N, C-alpha and C positions, 0 to 999 in steps of 0.2 A: 831730700829726705823721703824715704819710702814710708808712707803712712797707711797703705793698704797692702796686705799680703795675701796672694792667692795660693791655693794648694789643691791637690787632688787630680791634677792632670796625669796623663799617661797614654800608653799605647793599648788600644782595644780593637776588637774586630767589629765589623758592621753588625748592628743589632744589640751590641752590648750597652752597658750603662756606666756612667761615671757621675760622681758627686763632687762638684767643686765647692770650695769654701773660701770665704774672703773675711779676713780678720783685721782689725785695726792694729797699727803699730805706733805707739807713742802718744796716741790720743784716741778719743771716742768720736763716733759719727752718729750719735743718736738723733741729732737734729737734721740729718740729711736723708734724702732719698738715695737709693743705691741702684746701680745698673751693672749689667754685664755686656761687654762688647767682645767681638772676636775679629781677628785679622788673619786671613790666609795668605800664603806666600804670593807676592805680586798683586795683592788686592787691597782695596781700601778697608779701613776699619768699619765694621758693621755693628749696628745695634742688635742685641739679642733679647734682653729682658730687663725690666726695671720693677722696683717695688717701693711703695711709699712707706716711710718709716713710721708715720703717724697712724695710718689706718690699714696698712697691709695691701692696698690696692696694687694689682699687678698688671704688667703690660708686656706683650711679647711680639717679636717679629713673626710675620706670617710663616716663615720658613721653619720655625721651631715650635709653633703653637700645637699643643696636644702631645708633644714629646718631651719638652723641657718644662721644669717647674722652678720658679724662683721663690725662695722663702727666706725668712729671717728669724733670728733668735735675739730679741732685744736685750735679754738678760746677759747675753754673751757679746752683744754688739757684733754679731756675725751674720753674714749673708751667704746663702747656699744657692747653687744651681744644680738641680738634679736633671741629668741628661739621660734619657732613655731612648731606645731604638736608634742608636747613633748611626749616622750615614757617613760615607767617605767625604761628602761635601761639608760635614761639620768639622772636619779637621782644621785647626787653626790655633793660634795663641789666643787664649781667653783672658780678658782683662776685667777686673772689678774697678768700679769708679763711684764717686760720691758727688752729689749735686744738691744745690738748694732748690732746684726746680722740680716740679712734680712730674714723674713719669716720662721725662723727656728722652727722646731717642737721639737727640743732638749731642754728640760727644763733646762739642765745644763748650757746652754748658756744665760739664763735669769738671770740678776744680781739682779733685784728687784722684790719682790712679795708682794701681798696683803695677808690679813689674811683669805680670802675665804668667800663665801656666800653659804648657803645651799639651794639646789634645791631638792625638794621631789616631785615625780610624782606618784600618786596613779592610780591604774587600776580599 
């Protein structure tokens, strides 16, 4: 069952912005921390950002720090990833995930995953 649904991906040019959204399907995740991961063709899945559901603390991969912002709207149980100044190396399938652990970048600790949304960045 798909319990997280990502949206907002697309094809953009380098320097453009995109805002990804992650919404629950079939249940709520108010008691989970949320994270974003990405996987480029032929590469391993990498941590991008995470946010604490309780206090809003955020965590970022060094590669996106200063360009990406993770946020959440608890009233909507929705998590966002604002991506600015996109680079070709940001191109990947982006996945939203939920975990009981705080701000972890270890994908194995995330129990629920979305199906992913494609982000393509042309130069």
